[in-house]
C-alpha angles and dihedrals in degrees: 000000000000115000117238106250132168129272110218111227116192120185105151104115115240094025117150122206121193141160118269108180102294096343139084107237113208116204132179116189088349092302119120112243101170146356112211121188110236093224089064093057127080097179145344127238118188131190122214120311100020119131129210124194117241091240091055092049090050093049092049090049093051090053093047092246110142127219117216123197119206130175117257089267096048107266114146115249110161145338132202115246104213121201109296117258124205134042120324087219089066091056090046089053090048092052091046090053091049089054092050109082094201096051092043089053091051094053092044091053092054094045091051092044090054092050094048093046091051091048088053091049091050092051094048092047091053091045089062090058099039128098138215117005093340098090092056092048093048092048091049090052089050090053091049090052090048088057090053091050087057090057095057098079091058096046107119100194138031088246089060090050089052089050092052091047090049093051091051090047091056090052092048097048093046090064098030093101089057088069089064114093097186139032093017093156091056097042102034111142111222095168138343110263119178117180109044104014111225098201142022098265093052091047089053094046092048092051094049092046091053090056092046092049090053091051091051093048089053091048093051093048093045092064094044100261123137106248090205098061112075138159111215093036116061119245112261131165110265095012121118092216097173091050088053090049092053089045095056098073091043097051098084096039099045115012100034093043089051091052092048092048095049092052098040091050089047091235084135124041134174088271089069093069133075122214114212134192111281091040095277117148128202138174122257119244091254090050092052089050090053092049094048092049091050093048090049090054092047091053088063095052112108122230130180107248107228094222104038095033089218130129105254130179108247089235090063096052092091088055092049091050092048089053092049090051090049090052090053093048091051090052096251093117127041092223141001111268110214122216111262114197119215 
């Protein structure tokens, strides 16, 4: 099993990272700020104007540690694809499955079922803590999502699965603001807007999802899968479709819960967001630092994996799921078992 290491996030503009023996040397305005042992790092994510030396990029590539470039405000731009690990036969099996409509449909059903079940769990958990009319509304939304889960086994195409998932998503996002216990007027979700985010809650969701997608892409590649070839998400140039598939079932349990916690604990307030011309909204540098610290702590939290029965750090769940998918693609499992959060 992969050990839980640290992803190095660098967002101070003008930072320079370079190789110093077996360490990453971090400099700002030619002053050393940190020395980080390479063996403690599983990947590097940089925001905006952050430079990496060629020798550092080469060393990271040799050790299968990806570098991800985001804009200063957290929009994904590029990611290094290091030499593939794993057996080429696994990737051949993955591509064969993606070309088989029946098998693709089967995987897509289970991925969607995992996501919907975790959305339902998130709603019911919040209903136990809510007040007034909110618990009844949250439980009704959970029942509506349960009905959509029941439709998945009879879906005949992947497009039908996507339609069912979309219907459940509309139900989920309509009641999402009811899971907020503070600052509802400032963080009320009127609609999901991605790029650019039109309000603070969408800016926060987009940022957290970008981090989660990067974790899932790393997990897929670490077991030898091709992050570009997915099943629920259509193939598209430049899209890491498999990473997005793995991410779906983890959104409610990890990303959405993190967003709700940060707001409900008032670790983030309206002052942590910047409103730009054209109605775009982004997080401040301090806010991104707060989010990254919270996500880092959550990755270390242990959960009992429903299939293995073992205590597993939440940050390793994408790697466990990638391995389970690989086992299914190789024919060692009859179906892909999604992660169901308790």
